[in-house]
Backbone of each chain as ProteinMPNN parsed JSONL, in Angstrom:
{"seq_chain_A": "AQTVTQSQPEMSVQEAETVTLSCTYDTSENNYYLFWYKQPPSRQMILVIRQEAYKQQNATENRFSVNFQKAAKSFSLKISDSQLGDTAMYFCAFQDGSEKLVFGKGTKLTVNP", "coords_chain_A": {"N_chain_A": [[73.563, 48.711, 32.948], [75.315, 50.884, 34.819], [78.581, 51.986, 34.25], [81.826, 52.919, 35.26], [84.42, 54.525, 34.106], [87.834, 55.011, 34.379], [90.58, 56.01, 32.707], [93.442, 56.38, 33.178], [95.453, 54.634, 35.07], [97.709, 55.212, 36.554], [99.37, 58.378, 37.366], [101.513, 61.085, 37.583], [102.756, 64.178, 38.958], [104.666, 67.214, 39.248], [105.579, 68.677, 42.126], [103.135, 71.844, 42.75], [102.667, 72.041, 40.36], [99.723, 71.441, 38.046], [97.292, 69.111, 37.394], [95.233, 66.666, 35.601], [92.559, 64.483, 36.281], [90.993, 61.849, 34.317], [87.896, 60.951, 33.892], [84.907, 58.708, 32.759], [81.378, 58.059, 32.206], [79.091, 55.797, 31.699], [75.352, 55.621, 31.459], [71.826, 55.67, 31.474], [70.358, 57.332, 32.934], [69.054, 60.254, 33.97], [68.907, 62.237, 36.258], [71.44, 62.111, 38.596], [74.665, 61.64, 40.689], [77.86, 62.578, 40.709], [80.954, 61.507, 42.216], [84.414, 62.218, 43.272], [86.674, 60.688, 44.877], [89.274, 60.114, 47.482], [91.975, 58.367, 48.205], [94.521, 58.131, 50.401], [97.688, 56.576, 51.244], [97.261, 53.858, 53.067], [95.244, 54.956, 54.431], [92.197, 56.607, 55.755], [89.329, 56.573, 52.915], [88.206, 59.392, 51.451], [85.551, 62.196, 51.094], [86.468, 64.2, 48.081], [85.313, 65.874, 46.16], [81.945, 66.818, 44.814], [79.611, 66.433, 42.442], [76.165, 67.604, 41.319], [74.216, 66.23, 38.555], [72.088, 67.768, 37.545], [73.023, 70.56, 37.678], [74.712, 72.637, 35.786], [76.958, 74.228, 36.75], [80.395, 73.706, 36.868], [81.553, 71.743, 39.699], [83.674, 73.267, 42.889], [86.067, 72.766, 45.065], [88.249, 74.527, 46.844], [91.394, 74.199, 45.806], [90.631, 72.013, 44.195], [88.752, 71.28, 41.228], [86.153, 70.378, 38.902], [85.477, 69.327, 35.534], [82.846, 69.033, 34.187], [80.947, 67.246, 31.728], [78.238, 66.648, 30.469], [76.612, 65.803, 28.684], [78.57, 64.615, 26.972], [79.58, 62.526, 28.781], [81.207, 62.948, 30.876], [83.684, 63.494, 33.518], [85.948, 64.832, 34.667], [88.757, 65.608, 37.103], [90.404, 68.227, 38.214], [93.527, 68.934, 39.505], [95.021, 71.667, 41.319], [97.808, 73.409, 42.035], [99.674, 71.215, 43.012], [99.855, 69.5, 46.125], [102.5, 67.542, 48.097], [100.978, 65.843, 49.749], [98.777, 65.139, 48.283], [98.873, 62.864, 47.075], [97.732, 60.152, 46.389], [95.15, 57.268, 45.85], [92.758, 58.007, 43.647], [89.179, 57.703, 42.951], [86.832, 57.985, 40.863], [83.387, 58.167, 41.136], [79.764, 57.069, 40.862], [76.529, 57.737, 41.369], [73.347, 56.823, 41.121], [69.418, 56.774, 41.23], [69.374, 54.47, 42.535], [70.921, 54.581, 45.075], [73.063, 53.01, 45.301], [76.555, 53.275, 44.965], [78.491, 53.34, 42.3], [81.992, 52.405, 41.353], [85.065, 53.728, 39.556], [88.113, 52.143, 38.518], [90.233, 53.602, 39.771], [92.669, 55.889, 40.047], [96.234, 56.127, 40.498], [97.781, 58.477, 41.845], [101.073, 60.231, 42.21], [102.78, 62.766, 43.815], [105.57, 64.829, 42.978], [108.357, 66.047, 44.589]], "CA_chain_A": [[74.014, 49.112, 34.346], [76.197, 51.827, 34.881], [79.763, 51.688, 34.292], [82.295, 54.277, 35.097], [85.824, 54.095, 33.553], [89.127, 55.742, 34.501], [91.544, 55.381, 32.003], [94.68, 56.543, 33.61], [95.695, 53.786, 36.19], [98.615, 55.886, 37.222], [99.732, 59.516, 36.973], [102.534, 61.763, 38.517], [102.935, 65.54, 38.608], [105.536, 67.767, 39.957], [105.0, 69.83, 43.348], [102.826, 72.982, 42.548], [101.75, 71.919, 39.18], [98.375, 71.155, 37.59], [97.124, 67.586, 36.918], [93.948, 66.581, 35.577], [92.72, 62.914, 36.365], [89.882, 61.537, 33.585], [86.688, 59.743, 34.235], [83.728, 58.884, 31.909], [80.552, 57.02, 32.695], [77.649, 55.515, 30.989], [74.244, 55.766, 31.984], [70.588, 56.165, 30.829], [69.749, 58.197, 33.975], [69.119, 62.149, 33.7], [69.558, 62.436, 37.67], [72.436, 61.233, 38.776], [75.349, 62.411, 41.348], [79.264, 62.141, 40.577], [81.856, 61.906, 43.34], [85.666, 61.863, 43.546], [87.226, 60.204, 46.461], [90.665, 60.246, 47.806], [92.408, 57.467, 49.327], [95.6, 58.101, 50.811], [98.46, 55.356, 51.367], [97.259, 53.016, 54.144], [94.63, 56.24, 55.346], [90.916, 56.722, 55.335], [88.731, 57.341, 51.999], [87.549, 60.733, 51.893], [85.086, 62.55, 49.78], [87.364, 65.406, 47.498], [84.334, 66.944, 45.359], [80.714, 66.066, 43.977], [78.666, 67.436, 41.483], [74.669, 67.14, 40.973], [74.126, 65.981, 37.334], [71.113, 69.085, 37.14], [73.74, 71.839, 37.853], [75.385, 73.027, 34.863], [78.087, 75.23, 36.984], [81.144, 72.87, 37.861], [81.972, 71.962, 41.393], [84.71, 73.644, 42.971], [86.558, 72.744, 46.406], [89.781, 74.905, 46.943], [92.306, 73.485, 44.755], [90.063, 70.846, 43.32], [87.741, 71.635, 40.677], [86.099, 69.396, 38.16], [84.85, 69.693, 34.275], [81.513, 68.224, 34.014], [80.373, 67.425, 30.767], [77.0, 66.064, 30.539], [76.366, 64.911, 27.215], [79.8, 63.353, 26.665], [79.178, 61.823, 30.13], [82.842, 62.954, 31.366], [83.888, 64.237, 34.845], [87.612, 65.035, 35.096], [89.138, 66.322, 38.433], [91.764, 68.937, 38.006], [94.139, 69.632, 41.038], [95.837, 72.916, 41.014], [98.891, 73.52, 43.012], [99.605, 70.066, 43.549], [100.72, 69.055, 46.935], [103.06, 66.04, 48.508], [99.467, 65.144, 50.472], [97.786, 64.912, 47.296], [99.695, 61.536, 46.596], [96.808, 58.982, 46.554], [94.494, 56.997, 44.968], [91.323, 58.745, 43.308], [88.15, 57.008, 42.502], [85.333, 58.388, 40.163], [81.765, 57.361, 41.793], [78.52, 57.576, 40.213], [75.296, 57.505, 42.251], [71.688, 57.328, 40.694], [68.444, 56.491, 42.189], [69.513, 53.221, 43.365], [71.857, 55.012, 45.812], [74.501, 52.388, 45.325], [77.485, 53.801, 44.453], [79.184, 52.713, 41.132], [83.227, 52.985, 41.338], [85.656, 53.361, 38.719], [89.316, 51.313, 38.966], [91.282, 54.221, 40.299], [93.969, 56.68, 39.297], [97.482, 56.212, 41.311], [98.537, 59.958, 41.571], [102.054, 60.666, 42.749], [102.871, 64.29, 43.382], [106.66, 64.187, 43.124], [108.798, 67.315, 45.342]], "C_chain_A": [[75.118, 50.344, 33.951], [77.386, 51.529, 35.244], [80.643, 53.107, 34.715], [84.161, 53.77, 34.814], [86.943, 55.387, 34.164], [90.123, 55.369, 33.521], [92.76, 55.566, 32.284], [94.892, 55.743, 34.749], [96.764, 54.245, 37.358], [99.251, 57.323, 36.382], [101.178, 60.158, 38.07], [102.611, 63.292, 38.021], [103.737, 65.993, 39.605], [104.577, 68.918, 41.081], [104.426, 71.203, 42.866], [102.35, 72.991, 41.099], [100.186, 71.545, 38.942], [98.13, 69.868, 37.3], [95.503, 67.423, 37.1], [93.854, 65.038, 35.418], [91.16, 63.066, 35.425], [89.011, 60.783, 34.465], [85.298, 59.933, 33.203], [82.841, 57.743, 32.457], [79.814, 56.741, 31.568], [76.603, 55.146, 31.671], [73.131, 56.345, 31.249], [69.969, 56.937, 31.909], [69.894, 59.507, 33.403], [69.503, 62.646, 35.033], [70.641, 61.691, 38.404], [73.534, 62.085, 39.767], [76.731, 61.699, 40.851], [79.911, 62.547, 41.793], [83.397, 61.643, 42.929], [85.956, 61.754, 45.023], [88.592, 59.898, 46.502], [91.051, 59.088, 48.509], [93.911, 57.217, 49.613], [96.457, 56.901, 51.002], [97.889, 54.935, 52.629], [96.323, 54.178, 55.369], [93.168, 55.998, 54.77], [90.448, 57.307, 53.747], [88.072, 58.502, 52.414], [87.044, 61.307, 50.527], [86.106, 63.826, 49.569], [85.894, 66.437, 46.934], [83.179, 66.055, 44.913], [80.129, 66.897, 43.366], [77.012, 66.674, 40.915], [74.73, 67.319, 39.487], [73.17, 67.247, 36.662], [71.712, 70.159, 37.126], [74.993, 71.718, 36.694], [76.672, 73.765, 35.293], [79.258, 73.862, 37.503], [81.418, 73.263, 39.181], [83.45, 72.329, 41.724], [84.924, 73.773, 44.697], [88.2, 73.457, 46.473], [90.558, 74.669, 45.752], [91.74, 72.703, 43.715], [88.847, 71.617, 42.419], [87.495, 70.347, 39.703], [85.433, 70.081, 36.824], [83.714, 68.645, 34.237], [80.81, 68.555, 32.673], [79.325, 66.405, 30.332], [76.79, 65.229, 29.597], [77.516, 64.113, 26.637], [79.947, 62.674, 27.818], [80.687, 61.72, 30.72], [82.904, 63.82, 32.294], [85.175, 64.047, 35.347], [88.041, 65.864, 36.279], [90.743, 66.957, 37.848], [92.459, 69.661, 39.562], [95.032, 70.716, 40.62], [96.891, 73.071, 42.198], [99.067, 72.462, 43.696], [100.602, 69.838, 44.672], [101.131, 67.881, 47.387], [101.41, 65.459, 49.258], [98.769, 64.843, 49.631], [97.797, 63.799, 46.795], [98.335, 60.491, 46.901], [96.333, 58.113, 45.428], [93.37, 57.921, 44.587], [90.613, 57.953, 42.236], [87.083, 57.835, 42.158], [84.159, 57.458, 40.686], [80.848, 57.668, 41.098], [77.38, 56.919, 41.184], [74.011, 57.661, 41.383], [70.597, 56.822, 41.78], [68.646, 55.444, 42.892], [70.192, 53.317, 44.995], [72.891, 54.271, 45.953], [75.362, 53.098, 44.484], [78.433, 52.811, 43.111], [80.847, 53.16, 41.026], [84.145, 52.89, 39.944], [86.969, 52.425, 39.039], [90.094, 52.075, 39.794], [92.247, 55.027, 39.396], [95.089, 56.778, 40.535], [97.813, 57.497, 41.246], [99.786, 59.937, 42.552], [102.501, 62.16, 42.646], [104.342, 64.275, 44.01], [107.28, 65.639, 43.729], [109.7, 67.674, 44.009]], "O_chain_A": [[75.586, 50.543, 32.83], [77.586, 50.925, 36.298], [80.17, 54.224, 34.509], [84.817, 52.854, 35.311], [86.615, 56.567, 34.287], [90.505, 54.202, 33.604], [93.484, 54.849, 31.594], [94.372, 56.299, 35.717], [96.794, 53.907, 38.541], [99.531, 57.384, 35.185], [101.614, 59.629, 39.093], [102.534, 63.577, 36.826], [103.721, 65.463, 40.716], [103.547, 69.584, 40.97], [105.353, 71.918, 42.485], [101.666, 73.931, 40.694], [99.523, 71.376, 39.965], [99.135, 69.39, 36.774], [94.753, 67.747, 38.021], [94.632, 64.359, 34.748], [90.349, 63.972, 35.611], [89.299, 60.158, 35.486], [84.771, 61.013, 32.934], [83.28, 56.735, 33.011], [79.907, 57.41, 30.539], [76.79, 54.312, 32.557], [73.283, 57.315, 30.507], [68.796, 57.212, 31.657], [70.698, 59.817, 32.524], [70.411, 63.477, 35.06], [70.437, 60.523, 38.736], [73.356, 63.302, 39.707], [76.779, 60.49, 40.621], [79.647, 63.589, 42.394], [83.538, 60.705, 42.144], [85.623, 62.437, 45.991], [89.093, 59.393, 45.497], [90.382, 58.809, 49.503], [94.491, 56.24, 49.14], [95.738, 55.908, 50.886], [98.037, 55.81, 53.482], [96.516, 54.288, 56.579], [92.901, 55.419, 53.717], [91.015, 58.305, 53.302], [87.482, 58.643, 53.485], [87.529, 61.183, 49.403], [86.549, 64.441, 50.539], [85.631, 67.559, 47.365], [83.3, 64.853, 44.674], [80.093, 68.084, 43.69], [76.812, 65.607, 40.334], [75.203, 68.365, 39.041], [73.386, 67.674, 35.528], [71.085, 71.042, 36.54], [75.943, 70.935, 36.721], [77.504, 73.986, 34.412], [78.938, 73.127, 38.437], [81.515, 74.365, 39.721], [84.373, 71.865, 41.054], [84.293, 74.512, 45.453], [89.19, 72.81, 46.134], [90.127, 75.081, 44.675], [92.182, 72.658, 42.567], [88.114, 72.458, 42.94], [88.318, 69.435, 39.622], [84.915, 71.195, 36.909], [83.935, 67.435, 34.269], [80.257, 69.62, 32.4], [79.693, 65.338, 29.841], [76.794, 64.004, 29.718], [77.378, 63.111, 25.936], [80.916, 61.939, 27.629], [81.252, 60.657, 30.979], [82.322, 64.896, 32.158], [85.49, 63.279, 36.257], [87.516, 66.977, 36.323], [91.729, 66.43, 37.33], [92.042, 70.516, 40.344], [95.73, 70.619, 39.611], [96.534, 72.755, 43.333], [98.749, 72.457, 44.885], [101.82, 69.9, 44.505], [100.33, 66.96, 47.223], [101.028, 64.346, 48.894], [97.847, 64.123, 50.016], [96.872, 63.489, 46.044], [98.241, 60.195, 48.092], [96.854, 58.106, 44.313], [93.087, 58.715, 45.484], [91.029, 57.604, 41.131], [86.42, 58.391, 43.033], [84.112, 56.23, 40.612], [81.01, 58.749, 40.532], [77.414, 55.774, 41.635], [73.746, 58.793, 40.979], [70.868, 56.533, 42.945], [68.084, 55.403, 43.986], [70.061, 52.468, 45.877], [73.775, 54.691, 46.7], [74.997, 53.51, 43.383], [78.888, 51.679, 43.277], [81.032, 54.302, 40.604], [83.908, 51.918, 39.227], [86.774, 51.826, 40.097], [90.737, 51.447, 40.634], [92.501, 54.781, 38.217], [94.811, 57.487, 41.501], [98.339, 57.671, 40.146], [99.544, 59.623, 43.717], [102.584, 62.723, 41.555], [104.543, 63.886, 45.16], [106.613, 66.582, 43.304], [110.378, 68.701, 43.981]]}, "seq_chain_B": "EADIYQTPRYLVIGTGKKITLECSQTMGHDKMYWYQQDPGMELHLIHYSYGVNSTEKGDLSSESTVSRIRTEHFPLTLESARPSHTSQYLCASSGGPGTVYSPLHFGNGTRLTVT", "coords_chain_B": {"N_chain_B": [[82.669, 63.539, 68.137], [81.486, 62.898, 65.336], [81.779, 59.901, 63.369], [83.002, 56.752, 61.671], [83.754, 53.622, 62.627], [85.752, 50.914, 62.395], [86.914, 47.628, 63.243], [88.573, 44.902, 64.038], [91.621, 46.845, 62.934], [93.701, 45.191, 61.872], [94.237, 41.926, 61.015], [95.245, 38.825, 61.296], [94.771, 35.3, 60.534], [94.348, 32.095, 60.923], [93.374, 29.165, 58.418], [90.169, 28.558, 58.106], [88.843, 29.469, 60.45], [86.391, 31.118, 62.166], [85.439, 34.554, 61.858], [84.441, 37.758, 62.76], [83.984, 40.969, 61.503], [84.134, 44.39, 62.74], [81.97, 47.255, 62.337], [81.005, 50.304, 63.206], [78.687, 53.168, 62.97], [78.397, 56.838, 64.281], [76.649, 58.395, 63.179], [74.015, 58.258, 62.726], [73.179, 57.313, 60.298], [70.907, 55.663, 57.958], [71.783, 54.119, 55.792], [74.337, 51.637, 55.129], [77.466, 49.906, 54.09], [79.354, 47.203, 52.652], [82.632, 46.932, 51.342], [85.087, 45.578, 49.143], [88.19, 45.58, 48.848], [91.173, 45.102, 47.087], [94.807, 45.468, 47.768], [95.357, 48.82, 46.689], [93.442, 48.521, 44.415], [90.345, 48.727, 42.746], [87.334, 49.048, 44.205], [85.115, 46.635, 45.48], [81.644, 46.298, 45.782], [79.903, 44.327, 48.658], [77.941, 43.845, 50.24], [75.182, 45.405, 51.428], [72.943, 47.688, 53.431], [69.752, 49.266, 53.929], [68.634, 50.097, 56.261], [67.786, 49.013, 59.775], [67.112, 45.612, 60.007], [67.563, 45.105, 57.078], [69.093, 43.776, 54.66], [71.28, 43.467, 51.961], [72.951, 41.455, 49.269], [75.692, 42.569, 47.754], [77.4, 43.633, 44.089], [79.577, 42.063, 44.137], [80.122, 38.705, 44.54], [80.233, 36.958, 47.626], [81.601, 35.113, 50.082], [80.882, 35.858, 52.783], [78.471, 36.718, 55.294], [76.159, 39.65, 56.811], [74.628, 41.456, 59.343], [72.041, 43.537, 60.671], [71.026, 44.564, 63.051], [70.909, 47.042, 64.822], [70.649, 50.519, 64.378], [73.145, 51.631, 64.285], [75.418, 49.707, 63.781], [77.283, 47.411, 61.98], [78.21, 44.524, 61.511], [80.083, 42.27, 59.76], [80.425, 38.894, 58.693], [82.538, 35.775, 58.411], [82.28, 32.623, 57.981], [83.885, 30.674, 57.775], [87.179, 31.077, 57.442], [89.16, 31.419, 54.532], [92.231, 31.402, 52.365], [91.552, 33.002, 50.173], [90.065, 34.896, 50.95], [91.829, 37.055, 51.89], [92.311, 40.277, 52.096], [91.601, 43.871, 52.055], [88.95, 45.246, 53.919], [86.217, 47.367, 53.569], [84.199, 49.605, 55.508], [81.295, 51.315, 55.086], [79.067, 54.352, 55.388], [76.023, 56.088, 54.559], [74.001, 59.161, 54.685], [71.353, 60.374, 56.123], [67.961, 60.227, 57.787], [65.453, 59.774, 55.098], [67.113, 61.188, 53.212], [68.62, 61.465, 49.76], [70.818, 60.503, 47.685], [73.76, 60.908, 49.078], [76.834, 61.37, 49.901], [79.334, 59.047, 50.468], [80.797, 57.803, 53.798], [83.665, 56.486, 55.004], [85.022, 54.207, 56.82], [88.385, 53.122, 58.406], [89.136, 50.799, 57.503], [89.68, 47.526, 57.706], [92.126, 45.08, 57.16], [92.776, 42.154, 56.389], [94.316, 38.692, 56.613], [94.659, 35.62, 55.795], [96.163, 32.809, 56.47]], "CA_chain_B": [[82.755, 63.632, 66.854], [80.44, 61.791, 64.633], [82.475, 59.114, 62.706], [82.481, 55.457, 61.329], [84.681, 52.901, 62.848], [85.953, 49.735, 62.234], [87.809, 47.083, 64.048], [90.103, 45.458, 64.259], [92.445, 47.39, 61.872], [94.548, 44.42, 61.169], [93.702, 40.599, 61.403], [95.804, 37.473, 60.787], [93.969, 34.371, 61.274], [94.414, 30.587, 60.211], [92.385, 28.798, 57.751], [88.84, 27.717, 58.987], [88.501, 30.063, 61.839], [85.238, 32.185, 62.179], [85.744, 36.119, 61.864], [83.433, 38.965, 62.432], [84.816, 42.453, 61.436], [82.918, 45.082, 63.142], [81.668, 48.626, 61.836], [79.852, 51.17, 63.965], [79.027, 54.618, 62.973], [77.463, 57.366, 65.063], [76.113, 59.34, 62.235], [72.461, 58.023, 62.606], [73.072, 56.887, 58.955], [70.499, 54.753, 57.704], [72.686, 53.568, 54.794], [75.76, 51.167, 55.27], [77.604, 49.0, 53.043], [80.765, 46.924, 52.86], [83.401, 46.887, 50.36], [85.896, 44.729, 49.65], [89.438, 46.235, 48.019], [92.246, 44.286, 47.075], [95.895, 46.975, 47.584], [95.603, 49.647, 45.217], [92.73, 48.34, 43.366], [89.065, 49.331, 42.596], [86.287, 48.547, 45.271], [83.51, 45.928, 44.849], [80.455, 46.337, 46.801], [79.624, 43.011, 48.951], [76.603, 43.867, 50.797], [74.58, 46.96, 51.8], [71.854, 47.652, 54.189], [69.356, 50.378, 53.931], [68.092, 50.35, 57.594], [67.554, 48.109, 60.231], [66.779, 44.246, 59.486], [67.409, 45.108, 55.817], [70.42, 43.697, 53.996], [71.207, 42.729, 50.498], [74.303, 41.218, 48.702], [76.12, 43.443, 46.523], [77.665, 43.038, 43.103], [80.358, 40.966, 43.953], [79.882, 37.348, 45.368], [81.077, 36.902, 48.678], [80.787, 34.306, 51.386], [80.59, 36.539, 54.273], [76.967, 37.419, 55.914], [75.903, 40.751, 57.47], [73.387, 41.697, 59.864], [71.614, 44.855, 60.767], [70.132, 44.863, 64.281], [70.846, 48.194, 65.272], [71.111, 51.085, 62.934], [74.725, 52.094, 64.111], [75.887, 48.915, 63.858], [76.581, 46.735, 60.789], [79.093, 43.573, 61.252], [80.34, 41.511, 58.577], [80.892, 37.595, 59.553], [83.258, 34.778, 57.63], [82.002, 31.411, 59.014], [85.257, 29.717, 57.835], [87.872, 31.994, 56.626], [90.171, 31.098, 53.337], [93.181, 32.281, 51.941], [91.074, 33.7, 49.031], [89.457, 36.129, 52.042], [92.439, 38.046, 51.969], [91.943, 41.282, 51.447], [91.068, 44.885, 52.7], [87.337, 45.4, 53.918], [86.008, 48.931, 53.989], [82.53, 49.785, 55.487], [80.992, 52.631, 54.831], [77.446, 54.691, 55.776], [75.802, 57.499, 54.348], [72.439, 59.301, 54.742], [70.173, 60.724, 57.183], [66.581, 59.86, 57.181], [64.647, 60.815, 53.98], [68.163, 61.641, 52.348], [69.077, 60.91, 49.043], [72.361, 61.131, 47.209], [74.344, 61.601, 50.039], [78.482, 60.581, 49.832], [79.722, 57.748, 51.453], [81.638, 58.086, 54.938], [84.316, 55.594, 54.989], [85.955, 53.64, 57.834], [89.686, 52.893, 58.011], [89.18, 49.631, 56.725], [90.265, 46.139, 58.175], [92.855, 44.293, 56.265], [92.339, 40.861, 56.737], [94.826, 37.842, 56.061], [94.147, 34.462, 55.991], [96.909, 32.133, 56.276]], "C_chain_B": [[82.225, 62.362, 66.242], [81.425, 61.153, 63.494], [82.152, 57.46, 62.507], [83.811, 54.631, 61.768], [84.638, 51.529, 62.712], [86.982, 48.845, 62.895], [87.647, 45.55, 63.546], [90.452, 45.985, 62.627], [93.109, 46.45, 60.957], [94.49, 43.054, 61.824], [94.475, 39.667, 60.481], [95.438, 36.397, 61.373], [94.364, 32.936, 60.198], [93.137, 30.159, 59.287], [91.117, 28.053, 58.48], [88.094, 28.566, 60.103], [87.319, 30.947, 61.335], [85.525, 33.574, 62.522], [84.644, 36.8, 62.08], [84.639, 40.531, 62.471], [83.847, 43.354, 61.735], [82.892, 46.523, 62.626], [80.369, 48.626, 62.654], [80.23, 52.849, 63.138], [77.831, 55.286, 64.025], [76.727, 58.497, 64.637], [74.714, 59.515, 62.204], [72.39, 57.857, 61.092], [72.127, 55.952, 58.636], [70.916, 53.596, 56.586], [73.745, 52.815, 55.361], [76.145, 50.039, 54.241], [79.338, 48.625, 53.311], [81.606, 46.732, 51.616], [84.537, 45.976, 50.349], [87.355, 45.256, 48.54], [90.637, 45.378, 48.266], [93.687, 45.852, 46.996], [95.881, 47.814, 46.591], [94.557, 49.619, 43.998], [91.28, 48.736, 43.648], [88.457, 48.523, 44.073], [85.116, 47.839, 44.834], [82.682, 45.647, 46.331], [80.102, 44.57, 47.031], [78.323, 42.83, 49.423], [76.525, 45.28, 51.581], [73.428, 46.866, 52.527], [71.049, 49.213, 53.983], [68.321, 50.525, 54.756], [68.179, 49.127, 58.411], [66.656, 46.826, 59.783], [66.599, 44.061, 58.033], [68.875, 44.664, 55.416], [70.343, 43.045, 52.722], [72.626, 42.65, 50.077], [74.577, 42.374, 47.806], [76.453, 42.648, 44.969], [78.573, 41.996, 42.855], [80.119, 39.916, 44.873], [80.665, 37.369, 46.334], [80.387, 35.885, 49.569], [80.256, 34.554, 52.857], [79.034, 36.781, 54.49], [77.235, 38.676, 56.704], [74.719, 40.769, 58.134], [73.289, 43.038, 60.407], [70.571, 44.682, 61.797], [69.793, 46.299, 64.838], [71.305, 49.187, 64.127], [72.197, 51.454, 62.984], [75.564, 50.854, 64.208], [75.931, 47.589, 62.48], [77.907, 45.807, 60.696], [79.005, 42.746, 60.368], [81.138, 40.161, 59.254], [81.377, 36.872, 58.297], [83.041, 33.987, 58.496], [83.379, 30.594, 58.639], [86.435, 30.449, 56.862], [88.698, 31.183, 55.751], [91.071, 31.821, 53.023], [92.828, 33.255, 50.785], [90.317, 34.727, 49.75], [90.359, 37.117, 51.948], [92.539, 39.383, 51.103], [91.584, 42.525, 52.551], [89.48, 45.06, 52.643], [87.09, 46.748, 54.304], [84.328, 48.706, 54.123], [82.483, 51.526, 55.257], [79.429, 53.339, 55.148], [77.358, 56.204, 55.033], [74.101, 57.688, 54.838], [71.731, 59.559, 55.896], [69.044, 60.206, 57.019], [66.133, 60.612, 56.231], [66.119, 61.411, 52.851], [68.468, 61.031, 50.928], [70.392, 61.39, 48.357], [73.394, 61.935, 48.211], [75.491, 60.778, 49.691], [78.528, 59.638, 50.739], [80.939, 58.577, 52.599], [82.506, 56.754, 55.223], [84.887, 55.302, 56.306], [87.421, 53.411, 57.584], [89.949, 51.82, 57.363], [90.004, 48.49, 57.804], [90.909, 45.549, 57.228], [93.17, 42.961, 57.109], [93.379, 39.723, 55.835], [94.817, 36.321, 56.574], [95.218, 33.557, 55.779], [96.853, 30.606, 56.245]], "O_chain_B": [[82.444, 61.187, 66.534], [81.868, 61.961, 62.678], [81.201, 56.937, 63.088], [84.887, 54.971, 61.275], [83.579, 50.927, 62.888], [88.048, 49.42, 63.119], [86.754, 45.133, 62.809], [89.887, 45.714, 61.567], [93.198, 46.591, 59.737], [94.665, 42.957, 63.039], [94.418, 39.671, 59.251], [95.627, 36.269, 62.582], [94.586, 32.932, 58.987], [92.048, 30.721, 59.398], [91.201, 27.121, 59.28], [86.962, 28.336, 60.528], [87.317, 31.43, 60.203], [85.913, 33.725, 63.681], [83.674, 36.354, 61.466], [85.599, 40.891, 63.152], [82.758, 43.285, 61.165], [84.019, 46.999, 62.49], [79.404, 47.885, 62.842], [81.274, 53.436, 62.855], [76.821, 54.736, 64.465], [76.258, 59.373, 65.363], [74.159, 60.54, 61.809], [71.376, 58.352, 60.599], [72.529, 54.926, 59.185], [70.463, 52.453, 56.545], [74.229, 53.428, 56.313], [75.3, 49.365, 53.651], [80.222, 49.292, 53.849], [80.937, 46.225, 50.716], [84.987, 45.576, 51.422], [87.171, 45.157, 47.327], [91.034, 45.009, 49.372], [93.546, 46.906, 46.376], [96.446, 47.494, 45.545], [94.613, 50.298, 42.973], [91.01, 49.076, 44.8], [89.02, 47.673, 44.764], [84.284, 48.259, 44.029], [82.942, 45.095, 47.401], [80.029, 43.731, 46.133], [77.627, 41.861, 49.122], [77.388, 45.975, 52.117], [72.767, 45.857, 52.28], [71.737, 50.23, 53.893], [67.234, 50.953, 54.37], [68.632, 48.134, 57.843], [65.566, 47.016, 59.243], [65.82, 43.226, 57.575], [69.811, 45.282, 55.924], [69.492, 42.206, 52.427], [73.444, 43.517, 50.385], [73.702, 43.012, 47.219], [76.029, 41.541, 44.638], [78.587, 41.229, 41.893], [79.903, 40.231, 46.044], [81.819, 37.754, 46.145], [79.186, 35.741, 49.798], [79.605, 33.911, 53.68], [78.455, 37.101, 53.452], [78.334, 38.849, 57.231], [73.752, 40.177, 57.653], [74.313, 43.689, 60.615], [69.376, 44.652, 61.5], [68.679, 46.656, 65.22], [72.066, 48.898, 63.204], [72.682, 51.746, 61.891], [76.598, 51.049, 64.847], [74.934, 46.982, 62.088], [78.75, 46.184, 59.881], [77.881, 42.357, 60.049], [82.09, 40.205, 60.033], [80.861, 37.15, 57.215], [83.368, 34.195, 59.664], [83.804, 29.829, 59.505], [86.458, 30.298, 55.641], [89.006, 30.1, 56.248], [90.942, 33.011, 53.311], [93.592, 34.157, 50.44], [89.85, 35.574, 48.989], [89.853, 38.239, 51.904], [92.757, 39.533, 49.901], [91.322, 42.254, 53.723], [88.833, 45.03, 51.597], [87.671, 47.262, 55.26], [83.518, 48.092, 53.429], [83.27, 52.472, 55.267], [78.542, 52.488, 55.081], [78.195, 57.102, 54.943], [73.279, 56.843, 55.192], [71.606, 58.613, 56.673], [68.951, 59.578, 55.964], [66.241, 61.839, 56.239], [65.904, 62.004, 51.794], [68.584, 59.808, 51.016], [70.89, 62.506, 48.501], [73.735, 63.117, 48.182], [75.328, 59.643, 49.244], [77.768, 59.505, 51.697], [81.667, 59.541, 52.363], [81.843, 55.866, 55.759], [85.262, 56.288, 56.942], [87.732, 53.523, 56.398], [90.942, 51.773, 56.637], [90.881, 48.85, 58.589], [90.229, 45.417, 56.211], [93.69, 42.857, 58.219], [93.355, 39.754, 54.605], [94.978, 36.024, 57.758], [95.324, 33.397, 54.563], [97.866, 29.956, 55.989]]}, "name": "protein", "num_of_chains": 2, "seq": "AQTVTQSQPEMSVQEAETVTLSCTYDTSENNYYLFWYKQPPSRQMILVIRQEAYKQQNATENRFSVNFQKAAKSFSLKISDSQLGDTAMYFCAFQDGSEKLVFGKGTKLTVNPEADIYQTPRYLVIGTGKKITLECSQTMGHDKMYWYQQDPGMELHLIHYSYGVNSTEKGDLSSESTVSRIRTEHFPLTLESARPSHTSQYLCASSGGPGTVYSPLHFGNGTRLTVT"}
């Protein structure tokens, strides 16, 4: 069974600085997708960024980028120029051909002014 | 605007009551999911559906049941609520017909408290 591990239960960063959230996963599949979701306090879970395993190029969405290392089964999220609105729980997720997502336990990120 | 809606947002009920948590989506998605999440904790898949009249149990055992009579509607029912059911329930959907590897769209969640 696939597993997703987020080794940082909590992190904090100063506003305008850069922070990296780590995620590793375990699978024997070759084709799959990886996602980062953001869950702000008492608000809706939203998709931040996704990466197709067959693409070597790292995905980027504005201030959010990933470092995808397929051989190492690593999928970290970098947030540049952190903003107060980035304060949230961040979940790494894995999806294979079964189409069910497997989520990590989450990392609570606090952006300090 | 296409979206996914959950009602109620908050619910406090007594032990033994029957409750139904509603979830509807307007995106025409085939796949719908129910997750259980304690505050600030990981998500656990409790039910999913890949289409009308298709429902499956998820990875976390749950005493709840679901139905999928219409594409847009995926309600979750607890026949007899207990304090151990106190949690947040998140509904999600993904994928139009024929799509694969599509991201989930989440509702706002229902925070259930059983006293």
